[in-house]
Biopython code that builds the backbone (N, CA, C, O; Angstrom):
import numpy as np
from Bio.PDB.StructureBuilder import StructureBuilder

atoms = [
    (1, "UNK", "N", (-12.627, -15.975, -9.754)),
    (1, "UNK", "CA", (-11.707, -15.151, -9.918)),
    (1, "UNK", "C", (-12.005, -13.800, -9.271)),
    (1, "UNK", "O", (-11.730, -12.741, -9.834)),
    (2, "UNK", "N", (-12.495, -13.864, -8.240)),
    (2, "UNK", "CA", (-12.758, -12.437, -7.532)),
    (2, "UNK", "C", (-11.405, -12.025, -6.966)),
    (2, "UNK", "O", (-11.164, -10.818, -6.969)),
    (3, "UNK", "N", (-10.498, -12.855, -6.485)),
    (3, "UNK", "CA", (-9.327, -12.641, -6.165)),
    (3, "UNK", "C", (-8.391, -11.943, -6.956)),
    (3, "UNK", "O", (-7.614, -11.096, -6.515)),
    (4, "UNK", "N", (-8.494, -12.395, -8.402)),
    (4, "UNK", "CA", (-7.649, -11.469, -9.415)),
    (4, "UNK", "C", (-8.181, -10.160, -9.573)),
    (4, "UNK", "O", (-7.436, -9.183, -9.640)),
    (5, "UNK", "N", (-9.674, -10.056, -9.652)),
    (5, "UNK", "CA", (-9.960, -8.629, -9.614)),
    (5, "UNK", "C", (-9.703, -7.920, -8.508)),
    (5, "UNK", "O", (-9.675, -6.696, -8.634)),
    (6, "UNK", "N", (-9.488, -8.441, -7.340)),
    (6, "UNK", "CA", (-9.018, -7.761, -6.163)),
    (6, "UNK", "C", (-7.368, -7.395, -6.368)),
    (6, "UNK", "O", (-6.900, -6.454, -5.726)),
    (7, "UNK", "N", (-6.778, -7.933, -7.001)),
    (7, "UNK", "CA", (-5.569, -7.828, -7.205)),
    (7, "UNK", "C", (-5.306, -6.649, -8.261)),
    (7, "UNK", "O", (-4.377, -5.856, -8.105)),
    (8, "UNK", "N", (-6.178, -6.593, -9.333)),
    (8, "UNK", "CA", (-6.186, -5.490, -10.205)),
    (8, "UNK", "C", (-6.661, -4.300, -9.517)),
    (8, "UNK", "O", (-5.959, -3.294, -9.623)),
    (9, "UNK", "N", (-7.540, -4.247, -8.953)),
    (9, "UNK", "CA", (-8.203, -2.931, -8.101)),
    (9, "UNK", "C", (-7.361, -2.624, -7.315)),
    (9, "UNK", "O", (-7.470, -1.458, -6.935)),
    (10, "UNK", "N", (-6.347, -3.315, -6.791)),
    (10, "UNK", "CA", (-5.320, -2.881, -5.713)),
    (10, "UNK", "C", (-4.445, -1.885, -6.653)),
    (10, "UNK", "O", (-3.771, -1.067, -6.026)),
    (11, "UNK", "N", (-4.368, -1.844, -7.957)),
    (11, "UNK", "CA", (-3.388, -0.950, -8.558)),
    (11, "UNK", "C", (-4.191, 0.413, -8.371)),
    (11, "UNK", "O", (-3.472, 1.409, -8.291)),
    (12, "UNK", "N", (-5.641, 0.629, -8.282)),
    (12, "UNK", "CA", (-6.008, 1.840, -8.456)),
    (12, "UNK", "C", (-6.125, 2.637, -6.978)),
    (12, "UNK", "O", (-6.422, 3.820, -6.811)),
    (13, "UNK", "N", (-5.810, 1.656, -5.986)),
    (13, "UNK", "CA", (-6.018, 2.470, -4.577)),
    (13, "UNK", "C", (-4.486, 2.800, -4.101)),
    (13, "UNK", "O", (-3.512, 2.070, -4.288)),
    (14, "UNK", "N", (-4.498, 3.846, -3.559)),
    (14, "UNK", "CA", (-3.201, 4.541, -2.877)),
    (14, "UNK", "C", (-2.630, 3.149, -2.077)),
    (14, "UNK", "O", (-3.238, 2.220, -1.545)),
    (15, "UNK", "N", (-1.231, 3.429, -2.234)),
    (15, "UNK", "CA", (-0.485, 2.157, -1.602)),
    (15, "UNK", "C", (-0.166, 2.838, 0.034)),
    (15, "UNK", "O", (0.627, 3.771, 0.164)),
    (16, "UNK", "N", (-0.698, 2.395, 0.893)),
    (16, "UNK", "CA", (-0.273, 3.042, 2.460)),
    (16, "UNK", "C", (-0.032, 1.968, 3.263)),
    (16, "UNK", "O", (-0.781, 0.991, 3.230)),
    (17, "UNK", "N", (0.939, 2.024, 3.996)),
    (17, "UNK", "CA", (1.622, 1.033, 4.782)),
    (17, "UNK", "C", (0.759, 0.527, 5.872)),
    (17, "UNK", "O", (0.854, -0.627, 6.288)),
    (18, "UNK", "N", (-0.186, 1.497, 6.390)),
    (18, "UNK", "CA", (-1.368, 1.041, 7.208)),
    (18, "UNK", "C", (-2.424, 0.037, 6.739)),
    (18, "UNK", "O", (-3.053, -0.745, 7.453)),
    (19, "UNK", "N", (-2.494, 0.171, 5.614)),
    (19, "UNK", "CA", (-3.722, -0.480, 4.749)),
    (19, "UNK", "C", (-3.060, -2.064, 4.742)),
    (19, "UNK", "O", (-3.825, -2.996, 4.990)),
    (20, "UNK", "N", (-1.902, -2.285, 4.508)),
    (20, "UNK", "CA", (-1.667, -3.554, 4.495)),
    (20, "UNK", "C", (-1.810, -4.632, 5.813)),
    (20, "UNK", "O", (-1.795, -5.855, 5.678)),
    (21, "UNK", "N", (-1.900, -4.179, 6.641)),
    (21, "UNK", "CA", (-2.396, -4.797, 7.811)),
    (21, "UNK", "C", (-1.241, -5.804, 8.784)),
    (21, "UNK", "O", (-1.533, -6.517, 9.744)),
    (22, "UNK", "N", (-0.094, -5.616, 8.271)),
    (22, "UNK", "CA", (0.851, -6.340, 8.683)),
    (22, "UNK", "C", (1.711, -5.750, 9.639)),
    (22, "UNK", "O", (1.944, -4.579, 9.337)),
    (23, "UNK", "N", (2.291, -6.132, 10.718)),
    (23, "UNK", "CA", (3.047, -5.450, 11.620)),
    (23, "UNK", "C", (4.626, -5.174, 11.234)),
    (23, "UNK", "O", (5.496, -4.920, 12.066)),
    (24, "UNK", "N", (4.815, -5.267, 9.888)),
    (24, "UNK", "CA", (6.016, -5.246, 9.418)),
    (24, "UNK", "C", (5.967, -4.548, 8.307)),
    (24, "UNK", "O", (5.944, -5.199, 7.262)),
    (25, "UNK", "N", (5.941, -3.124, 8.229)),
    (25, "UNK", "CA", (5.937, -2.287, 6.932)),
    (25, "UNK", "C", (6.823, -2.641, 5.929)),
    (25, "UNK", "O", (6.437, -2.550, 4.764)),
    (26, "UNK", "N", (8.087, -3.078, 6.207)),
    (26, "UNK", "CA", (8.978, -3.336, 5.200)),
    (26, "UNK", "C", (8.560, -4.800, 4.398)),
    (26, "UNK", "O", (8.565, -4.978, 3.180)),
    (27, "UNK", "N", (8.300, -5.507, 5.161)),
    (27, "UNK", "CA", (7.648, -6.707, 4.303)),
    (27, "UNK", "C", (6.353, -6.362, 3.485)),
    (27, "UNK", "O", (6.125, -6.781, 2.350)),
    (28, "UNK", "N", (5.575, -5.580, 4.185)),
    (28, "UNK", "CA", (4.332, -5.293, 3.099)),
    (28, "UNK", "C", (4.766, -4.555, 1.961)),
    (28, "UNK", "O", (4.257, -4.742, 0.856)),
    (29, "UNK", "N", (5.873, -3.550, 2.205)),
    (29, "UNK", "CA", (6.221, -2.665, 1.060)),
    (29, "UNK", "C", (6.880, -3.616, 0.003)),
    (29, "UNK", "O", (6.766, -3.372, -1.198)),
    (30, "UNK", "N", (7.596, -4.747, 0.486)),
    (30, "UNK", "CA", (8.108, -5.667, -0.270)),
    (30, "UNK", "C", (7.157, -6.394, -1.287)),
    (30, "UNK", "O", (7.288, -6.509, -2.505)),
    (31, "UNK", "N", (6.179, -6.847, -0.472)),
    (31, "UNK", "CA", (5.090, -7.548, -1.259)),
    (31, "UNK", "C", (4.379, -6.731, -2.168)),
    (31, "UNK", "O", (3.942, -7.311, -3.162)),
    (32, "UNK", "N", (4.175, -5.601, -2.066)),
    (32, "UNK", "CA", (3.657, -4.670, -2.975)),
    (32, "UNK", "C", (4.639, -4.664, -4.045)),
    (32, "UNK", "O", (4.210, -4.875, -5.179)),
    (33, "UNK", "N", (5.785, -4.476, -3.895)),
    (33, "UNK", "CA", (6.686, -4.205, -5.044)),
    (33, "UNK", "C", (6.767, -5.464, -5.778)),
    (33, "UNK", "O", (7.010, -5.344, -6.979)),
    (34, "UNK", "N", (6.623, -6.598, -5.338)),
    (34, "UNK", "CA", (6.672, -8.072, -6.023)),
    (34, "UNK", "C", (5.325, -8.014, -6.773)),
    (34, "UNK", "O", (5.309, -8.397, -7.943)),
    (35, "UNK", "N", (4.144, -7.544, -6.167)),
    (35, "UNK", "CA", (2.870, -7.710, -6.894)),
    (35, "UNK", "C", (2.885, -6.872, -7.980)),
    (35, "UNK", "O", (2.383, -7.354, -8.995)),
    (36, "UNK", "N", (3.456, -5.399, -8.084)),
    (36, "UNK", "CA", (3.471, -4.735, -9.143)),
    (36, "UNK", "C", (4.431, -5.304, -10.095)),
    (36, "UNK", "O", (4.134, -5.218, -11.287)),
    (37, "UNK", "N", (5.631, -5.920, -9.737)),
    (37, "UNK", "CA", (6.602, -6.237, -10.807)),
    (37, "UNK", "C", (5.797, -7.438, -11.558)),
    (37, "UNK", "O", (5.902, -7.605, -12.773)),
    (38, "UNK", "N", (5.183, -8.058, -10.928)),
    (38, "UNK", "CA", (4.495, -9.344, -11.632)),
    (38, "UNK", "C", (3.502, -8.633, -12.565)),
    (38, "UNK", "O", (3.416, -9.118, -13.693)),
    (39, "UNK", "N", (2.868, -7.746, -12.332)),
    (39, "UNK", "CA", (1.815, -6.951, -13.441)),
    (39, "UNK", "C", (2.729, -6.249, -14.255)),
    (39, "UNK", "O", (2.415, -6.179, -15.443)),
    (40, "UNK", "N", (3.828, -5.690, -13.892)),
    (40, "UNK", "CA", (4.572, -4.973, -14.999)),
    (40, "UNK", "C", (5.112, -6.072, -16.134)),
    (40, "UNK", "O", (5.207, -5.798, -17.330)),
    (41, "UNK", "N", (5.455, -7.387, -15.535)),
    (41, "UNK", "CA", (5.817, -8.284, -16.565)),
    (41, "UNK", "C", (5.107, -8.837, -17.332)),
    (41, "UNK", "O", (5.548, -9.279, -18.393)),
    (42, "UNK", "N", (3.652, -8.958, -16.928)),
    (42, "UNK", "CA", (2.568, -9.362, -17.680)),
    (42, "UNK", "C", (1.976, -8.229, -18.644)),
    (42, "UNK", "O", (1.376, -8.560, -19.666)),
    (43, "UNK", "N", (2.104, -7.273, -18.398)),
    (43, "UNK", "CA", (1.868, -6.029, -19.507)),
    (43, "UNK", "C", (3.096, -5.323, -20.162)),
    (43, "UNK", "O", (3.125, -4.284, -20.821)),
    (44, "UNK", "N", (4.070, -6.145, -19.812)),
    (44, "UNK", "CA", (5.228, -5.554, -20.820)),
    (44, "UNK", "C", (5.870, -4.044, -20.435)),
    (44, "UNK", "O", (6.496, -3.328, -21.217)),
    (45, "UNK", "N", (5.571, -3.762, -19.105)),
    (45, "UNK", "CA", (6.083, -2.391, -18.846)),
    (45, "UNK", "C", (7.384, -2.735, -18.302)),
    (45, "UNK", "O", (7.479, -2.953, -17.094)),
    (46, "UNK", "N", (8.576, -2.820, -19.197)),
    (46, "UNK", "CA", (9.633, -3.212, -18.862)),
    (46, "UNK", "C", (10.407, -1.933, -18.137)),
    (46, "UNK", "O", (11.314, -2.171, -17.340)),
    (47, "UNK", "N", (10.036, -0.639, -18.425)),
    (47, "UNK", "CA", (10.677, 0.517, -17.665)),
    (47, "UNK", "C", (10.357, 0.242, -16.229)),
    (47, "UNK", "O", (11.193, 0.330, -15.329)),
    (48, "UNK", "N", (9.129, -0.088, -16.066)),
    (48, "UNK", "CA", (8.575, -0.164, -14.477)),
    (48, "UNK", "C", (9.242, -1.023, -13.649)),
    (48, "UNK", "O", (9.447, -0.822, -12.452)),
    (49, "UNK", "N", (9.677, -2.243, -14.451)),
    (49, "UNK", "CA", (10.236, -3.432, -13.725)),
    (49, "UNK", "C", (11.769, -3.082, -13.489)),
    (49, "UNK", "O", (12.391, -3.626, -12.576)),
    (50, "UNK", "N", (12.333, -2.198, -14.305)),
    (50, "UNK", "CA", (13.566, -1.523, -14.186)),
    (50, "UNK", "C", (13.642, -0.819, -12.857)),
    (50, "UNK", "O", (14.444, -1.036, -11.949)),
    (51, "UNK", "N", (12.537, 0.180, -12.910)),
    (51, "UNK", "CA", (12.489, 1.147, -11.717)),
    (51, "UNK", "C", (12.135, 0.328, -10.205)),
    (51, "UNK", "O", (12.609, 0.721, -9.140)),
    (52, "UNK", "N", (11.422, -0.607, -10.294)),
    (52, "UNK", "CA", (11.179, -1.720, -9.209)),
    (52, "UNK", "C", (12.433, -2.176, -8.699)),
    (52, "UNK", "O", (12.815, -2.029, -7.537)),
    (53, "UNK", "N", (13.051, -2.733, -9.620)),
    (53, "UNK", "CA", (14.268, -3.565, -9.341)),
    (53, "UNK", "C", (15.463, -2.384, -8.687)),
    (53, "UNK", "O", (16.041, -2.572, -7.617)),
    (54, "UNK", "N", (15.652, -1.319, -9.456)),
    (54, "UNK", "CA", (16.720, -0.269, -8.867)),
    (54, "UNK", "C", (16.295, 0.035, -7.692)),
    (54, "UNK", "O", (17.175, 0.006, -6.830)),
    (55, "UNK", "N", (14.928, 0.406, -7.236)),
    (55, "UNK", "CA", (14.599, 0.681, -5.942)),
    (55, "UNK", "C", (14.988, -0.204, -5.046)),
    (55, "UNK", "O", (15.536, 0.136, -3.997)),
    (56, "UNK", "N", (14.722, -1.544, -5.397)),
    (56, "UNK", "CA", (15.058, -2.677, -4.216)),
    (56, "UNK", "C", (16.695, -2.696, -3.959)),
    (56, "UNK", "O", (17.255, -2.900, -2.882)),
    (57, "UNK", "N", (17.249, -2.453, -5.119)),
    (57, "UNK", "CA", (18.854, -2.504, -5.038)),
    (57, "UNK", "C", (19.392, -1.433, -4.032)),
    (57, "UNK", "O", (20.176, -1.629, -3.102)),
    (58, "UNK", "N", (18.710, -0.065, -4.476)),
    (58, "UNK", "CA", (18.855, 1.195, -3.555)),
    (58, "UNK", "C", (18.615, 1.152, -2.025)),
    (58, "UNK", "O", (19.287, 1.782, -1.208)),
    (59, "UNK", "N", (17.574, 0.330, -1.734)),
    (59, "UNK", "CA", (16.845, 0.483, -0.581)),
    (59, "UNK", "C", (16.997, -0.774, 0.222)),
    (59, "UNK", "O", (16.987, -0.491, 1.420)),
    (60, "UNK", "N", (17.126, -1.987, 0.017)),
    (60, "UNK", "CA", (17.006, -3.082, 0.885)),
    (60, "UNK", "C", (18.197, -3.562, 1.453)),
    (60, "UNK", "O", (19.245, -3.417, 0.823)),
    (61, "UNK", "N", (18.193, -4.040, 2.406)),
    (61, "UNK", "CA", (19.366, -4.738, 3.132)),
    (61, "UNK", "C", (19.666, -5.962, 1.999)),
    (61, "UNK", "O", (18.794, -6.614, 1.424)),
    (62, "UNK", "N", (21.007, -6.091, 1.845)),
    (62, "UNK", "CA", (21.346, -7.588, 1.116)),
    (62, "UNK", "C", (21.043, -8.831, 1.701)),
    (62, "UNK", "O", (22.003, -9.511, 2.061)),
    (63, "UNK", "N", (19.601, -9.386, 1.914)),
    (63, "UNK", "CA", (19.449, -10.576, 2.606)),
    (63, "UNK", "C", (18.530, -11.491, 1.498)),
    (63, "UNK", "O", (17.627, -11.129, 0.743)),
    (64, "UNK", "N", (19.009, -12.536, 1.674)),
    (64, "UNK", "CA", (18.540, -13.671, 0.795)),
    (64, "UNK", "C", (16.932, -13.784, 0.698)),
    (64, "UNK", "O", (16.300, -13.846, -0.357)),
    (65, "UNK", "N", (16.387, -13.798, 2.013)),
    (65, "UNK", "CA", (15.082, -13.894, 2.410)),
    (65, "UNK", "C", (14.148, -12.748, 1.796)),
    (65, "UNK", "O", (12.996, -12.951, 1.412)),
    (66, "UNK", "N", (14.767, -11.591, 1.760)),
    (66, "UNK", "CA", (14.043, -10.559, 1.122)),
    (66, "UNK", "C", (14.010, -10.826, -0.414)),
    (66, "UNK", "O", (12.893, -10.716, -0.920)),
    (67, "UNK", "N", (14.945, -11.129, -1.169)),
    (67, "UNK", "CA", (14.953, -11.321, -2.430)),
    (67, "UNK", "C", (13.829, -12.475, -2.801)),
    (67, "UNK", "O", (13.000, -12.379, -3.706)),
    (68, "UNK", "N", (13.965, -13.404, -2.046)),
    (68, "UNK", "CA", (13.161, -14.703, -2.230)),
    (68, "UNK", "C", (11.718, -14.181, -2.142)),
    (68, "UNK", "O", (10.822, -14.555, -2.899)),
    (69, "UNK", "N", (11.570, -13.281, -1.150)),
    (69, "UNK", "CA", (9.911, -12.991, -0.901)),
    (69, "UNK", "C", (9.551, -12.031, -2.143)),
    (69, "UNK", "O", (8.479, -12.213, -2.720)),
    (70, "UNK", "N", (10.346, -11.106, -2.527)),
    (70, "UNK", "CA", (10.065, -10.392, -3.841)),
    (70, "UNK", "C", (9.942, -11.487, -5.080)),
    (70, "UNK", "O", (8.963, -11.343, -5.812)),
    (71, "UNK", "N", (10.687, -12.368, -5.317)),
    (71, "UNK", "CA", (10.575, -13.027, -6.425)),
    (71, "UNK", "C", (9.142, -14.033, -6.248)),
    (71, "UNK", "O", (8.342, -14.211, -7.166)),
    (72, "UNK", "N", (9.047, -14.488, -5.205)),
    (72, "UNK", "CA", (7.824, -15.243, -4.878)),
    (72, "UNK", "C", (6.468, -14.502, -5.149)),
    (72, "UNK", "O", (5.482, -15.001, -5.691)),
    (73, "UNK", "N", (6.589, -13.274, -4.694)),
    (73, "UNK", "CA", (5.484, -12.460, -5.004)),
    (73, "UNK", "C", (5.162, -11.843, -6.354)),
    (73, "UNK", "O", (4.058, -11.461, -6.743)),
    (74, "UNK", "N", (6.522, -11.807, -7.110)),
    (74, "UNK", "CA", (6.381, -11.386, -8.508)),
    (74, "UNK", "C", (5.762, -12.347, -9.374)),
    (74, "UNK", "O", (5.015, -12.099, -10.321)),
    (75, "UNK", "N", (6.244, -13.765, -8.852)),
    (75, "UNK", "CA", (5.715, -15.007, -9.743)),
    (75, "UNK", "C", (4.319, -15.142, -9.605)),
    (75, "UNK", "O", (3.659, -15.201, -10.642)),
    (76, "UNK", "N", (3.674, -15.208, -8.370)),
    (76, "UNK", "CA", (2.316, -15.279, -8.063)),
    (76, "UNK", "C", (1.499, -14.079, -8.704)),
    (76, "UNK", "O", (0.549, -14.300, -9.455)),
    (77, "UNK", "N", (1.911, -12.808, -8.375)),
    (77, "UNK", "CA", (1.132, -11.874, -9.350)),
    (77, "UNK", "C", (1.150, -11.967, -10.640)),
    (77, "UNK", "O", (0.070, -11.753, -11.191)),
    (78, "UNK", "N", (2.145, -12.250, -11.374)),
    (78, "UNK", "CA", (2.230, -12.716, -12.747)),
    (78, "UNK", "C", (1.140, -13.417, -13.144)),
    (78, "UNK", "O", (0.278, -12.978, -13.905)),
    (79, "UNK", "N", (1.156, -14.783, -12.519)),
    (79, "UNK", "CA", (0.373, -15.818, -12.938)),
    (79, "UNK", "C", (-1.244, -15.265, -12.500)),
    (79, "UNK", "O", (-2.192, -15.458, -13.261)),
    (80, "UNK", "N", (-1.354, -14.751, -11.533)),
    (80, "UNK", "CA", (-2.687, -14.319, -11.073)),
    (80, "UNK", "C", (-3.204, -13.111, -12.209)),
    (80, "UNK", "O", (-4.335, -13.144, -12.694)),
    (81, "UNK", "N", (-2.363, -12.226, -12.491)),
    (81, "UNK", "CA", (-2.914, -11.317, -13.432)),
    (81, "UNK", "C", (-3.130, -11.968, -14.712)),
    (81, "UNK", "O", (-4.257, -11.830, -15.188)),
    (82, "UNK", "N", (-2.241, -12.683, -15.397)),
    (82, "UNK", "CA", (-2.591, -13.381, -16.403)),
    (82, "UNK", "C", (-3.640, -14.288, -16.680)),
    (82, "UNK", "O", (-4.233, -14.391, -17.754)),
    (83, "UNK", "N", (-3.847, -14.977, -15.589)),
    (83, "UNK", "CA", (-5.040, -15.801, -15.432)),
    (83, "UNK", "C", (-6.440, -15.000, -15.303)),
    (83, "UNK", "O", (-7.526, -15.453, -15.666)),
    (84, "UNK", "N", (-6.244, -13.847, -14.776)),
    (84, "UNK", "CA", (-7.502, -13.047, -14.562)),
    (84, "UNK", "C", (-8.173, -12.487, -15.802)),
    (84, "UNK", "O", (-9.304, -12.002, -15.822)),
    (85, "UNK", "N", (-7.326, -12.611, -16.864)),
    (85, "UNK", "CA", (-7.764, -11.917, -17.965)),
    (85, "UNK", "C", (-8.251, -10.438, -18.076)),
    (85, "UNK", "O", (-8.917, -10.007, -19.017)),
    (86, "UNK", "N", (-7.810, -9.673, -16.930)),
    (86, "UNK", "CA", (-8.112, -8.365, -16.857)),
    (86, "UNK", "C", (-7.046, -7.500, -17.641)),
    (86, "UNK", "O", (-5.878, -7.808, -17.880)),
    (87, "UNK", "N", (-7.677, -6.424, -17.962)),
    (87, "UNK", "CA", (-6.879, -5.461, -19.031)),
    (87, "UNK", "C", (-5.676, -5.035, -18.190)),
    (87, "UNK", "O", (-5.697, -5.112, -16.962)),
    (88, "UNK", "N", (-4.705, -4.618, -18.832)),
    (88, "UNK", "CA", (-3.641, -4.002, -18.284)),
    (88, "UNK", "C", (-4.134, -2.515, -17.779)),
    (88, "UNK", "O", (-5.043, -1.868, -18.300)),
    (89, "UNK", "N", (-3.394, -2.145, -16.733)),
    (89, "UNK", "CA", (-3.765, -0.664, -16.263)),
    (89, "UNK", "C", (-3.154, 0.363, -17.125)),
    (89, "UNK", "O", (-2.112, 0.016, -17.680)),
    (90, "UNK", "N", (-3.631, 1.678, -17.376)),
    (90, "UNK", "CA", (-2.812, 2.530, -18.357)),
    (90, "UNK", "C", (-1.411, 2.838, -17.761)),
    (90, "UNK", "O", (-1.172, 3.076, -16.577)),
    (91, "UNK", "N", (-0.624, 2.797, -18.680)),
    (91, "UNK", "CA", (1.002, 3.158, -18.243)),
    (91, "UNK", "C", (1.054, 4.407, -17.329)),
    (91, "UNK", "O", (2.005, 4.473, -16.550)),
    (92, "UNK", "N", (0.191, 5.349, -17.336)),
    (92, "UNK", "CA", (0.339, 6.521, -16.367)),
    (92, "UNK", "C", (-0.312, 6.193, -15.009)),
    (92, "UNK", "O", (-0.098, 6.795, -13.957)),
    (93, "UNK", "N", (-1.121, 5.171, -15.186)),
    (93, "UNK", "CA", (-1.920, 4.844, -13.838)),
    (93, "UNK", "C", (-1.029, 3.971, -13.171)),
    (93, "UNK", "O", (-0.982, 4.041, -11.943)),
    (94, "UNK", "N", (-0.168, 2.994, -13.897)),
    (94, "UNK", "CA", (0.702, 1.953, -13.317)),
    (94, "UNK", "C", (1.811, 2.868, -12.872)),
    (94, "UNK", "O", (2.126, 2.797, -11.684)),
    (95, "UNK", "N", (2.402, 3.650, -13.588)),
    (95, "UNK", "CA", (3.676, 4.484, -13.239)),
    (95, "UNK", "C", (3.446, 5.121, -11.712)),
    (95, "UNK", "O", (4.274, 5.007, -10.808)),
    (96, "UNK", "N", (2.327, 5.727, -11.608)),
    (96, "UNK", "CA", (1.793, 6.218, -10.325)),
    (96, "UNK", "C", (1.863, 5.185, -9.330)),
    (96, "UNK", "O", (2.424, 5.467, -8.271)),
    (97, "UNK", "N", (1.380, 4.017, -9.496)),
    (97, "UNK", "CA", (1.449, 3.025, -8.443)),
    (97, "UNK", "C", (2.829, 2.665, -8.097)),
    (97, "UNK", "O", (3.106, 2.572, -6.901)),
    (98, "UNK", "N", (3.851, 2.423, -9.098)),
    (98, "UNK", "CA", (4.963, 2.082, -8.865)),
    (98, "UNK", "C", (5.563, 3.269, -8.082)),
    (98, "UNK", "O", (6.221, 3.009, -7.075)),
    (99, "UNK", "N", (5.404, 4.436, -8.428)),
    (99, "UNK", "CA", (5.947, 5.657, -7.705)),
    (99, "UNK", "C", (5.558, 5.769, -6.229)),
    (99, "UNK", "O", (6.217, 6.366, -5.378)),
    (100, "UNK", "N", (4.422, 5.128, -6.036)),
    (100, "UNK", "CA", (4.072, 5.252, -4.461)),
    (100, "UNK", "C", (4.524, 4.195, -3.851)),
    (100, "UNK", "O", (4.844, 4.347, -2.672)),
    (101, "UNK", "N", (4.643, 3.139, -4.335)),
    (101, "UNK", "CA", (5.434, 1.806, -3.868)),
    (101, "UNK", "C", (6.816, 2.115, -3.715)),
    (101, "UNK", "O", (7.298, 1.685, -2.667)),
    (102, "UNK", "N", (7.595, 2.745, -4.470)),
    (102, "UNK", "CA", (9.113, 3.159, -4.429)),
    (102, "UNK", "C", (9.013, 3.917, -2.995)),
    (102, "UNK", "O", (9.676, 3.540, -2.029)),
    (103, "UNK", "N", (8.142, 4.996, -2.948)),
    (103, "UNK", "CA", (8.292, 5.910, -1.900)),
    (103, "UNK", "C", (8.025, 4.908, -0.385)),
    (103, "UNK", "O", (8.707, 5.002, 0.636)),
    (104, "UNK", "N", (7.141, 4.200, -0.545)),
    (104, "UNK", "CA", (7.044, 3.212, 0.566)),
    (104, "UNK", "C", (8.093, 2.305, 0.991)),
    (104, "UNK", "O", (8.461, 2.096, 2.147)),
    (105, "UNK", "N", (8.576, 1.737, -0.196)),
    (105, "UNK", "CA", (9.992, 0.921, 0.182)),
    (105, "UNK", "C", (11.069, 1.894, 0.809)),
    (105, "UNK", "O", (11.770, 1.458, 1.722)),
    (106, "UNK", "N", (11.230, 3.173, 0.368)),
    (106, "UNK", "CA", (12.144, 3.934, 0.878)),
    (106, "UNK", "C", (11.978, 4.416, 2.244)),
    (106, "UNK", "O", (12.903, 4.455, 3.055)),
    (107, "UNK", "N", (10.751, 4.792, 2.487)),
    (107, "UNK", "CA", (10.286, 4.875, 4.012)),
    (107, "UNK", "C", (10.568, 3.493, 4.937)),
    (107, "UNK", "O", (11.177, 3.561, 6.005)),
    (108, "UNK", "N", (10.133, 2.441, 4.478)),
    (108, "UNK", "CA", (10.257, 1.216, 5.026)),
    (108, "UNK", "C", (11.453, 0.862, 5.733)),
    (108, "UNK", "O", (11.605, 0.411, 6.868)),
    (109, "UNK", "N", (12.534, 1.255, 4.540)),
    (109, "UNK", "CA", (13.899, 0.440, 4.892)),
    (109, "UNK", "C", (14.738, 1.543, 5.098)),
    (109, "UNK", "O", (15.951, 1.333, 5.082)),
    (110, "UNK", "N", (14.265, 2.838, 5.315)),
    (110, "UNK", "CA", (15.151, 4.076, 5.766)),
    (110, "UNK", "C", (16.227, 3.694, 7.034)),
    (110, "UNK", "O", (15.757, 3.235, 8.075)),
    (111, "UNK", "N", (17.535, 3.885, 6.907)),
    (111, "UNK", "CA", (18.183, 3.559, 7.997)),
    (111, "UNK", "C", (18.739, 2.365, 8.316)),
    (111, "UNK", "O", (19.638, 2.271, 9.152)),
    (112, "UNK", "N", (18.184, 1.244, 7.594)),
    (112, "UNK", "CA", (18.777, -0.067, 7.519)),
    (112, "UNK", "C", (20.050, -0.330, 6.686)),
    (112, "UNK", "O", (20.250, 0.176, 5.582)),
    (113, "UNK", "N", (20.749, -1.028, 7.217)),
    (113, "UNK", "CA", (22.155, -1.057, 6.752)),
    (113, "UNK", "C", (21.889, -2.116, 5.438)),
    (113, "UNK", "O", (21.166, -3.112, 5.476)),
    (114, "UNK", "N", (22.632, -1.652, 4.327)),
    (114, "UNK", "CA", (22.580, -2.171, 2.963)),
    (114, "UNK", "C", (23.731, -3.155, 2.841)),
    (114, "UNK", "O", (23.926, -3.749, 1.781)),
]
sb = StructureBuilder()
sb.init_structure("model")
sb.init_model(0)
sb.init_chain("A")
sb.init_seg("    ")
for serial, (resi, resn, name, xyz) in enumerate(atoms, 1):
    if name == "N":
        sb.init_residue(resn, " ", resi, " ")
    sb.init_atom(name, np.array(xyz, "f"), 0.0, 1.0, " ", f" {name:<3s}", serial, name[0])
structure = sb.get_structure()
């Protein structure tokens, strides 16, 4: 379950585009949003799931593959978090993580046609 602990610890680290290691910051930002959405669902942070989805609606181009990537990462994250047995992060801590991810999405998709 080391990978599950790594997922949880990822909540505590700042979300930086360069940290993800991919050459596609938009994809990395979207993967992070899916990961956070899965944790939010598992922890019943429904206001945060609403914020995440609204940020995607406001910033992402309307392309099926982007929605599919987000849904896939959400499902993977939800299952990994539930199976990890880790406690939920504090609401304030989680809200800060979501806020960082939203800023990342805004930057990554800035200027792309919706």
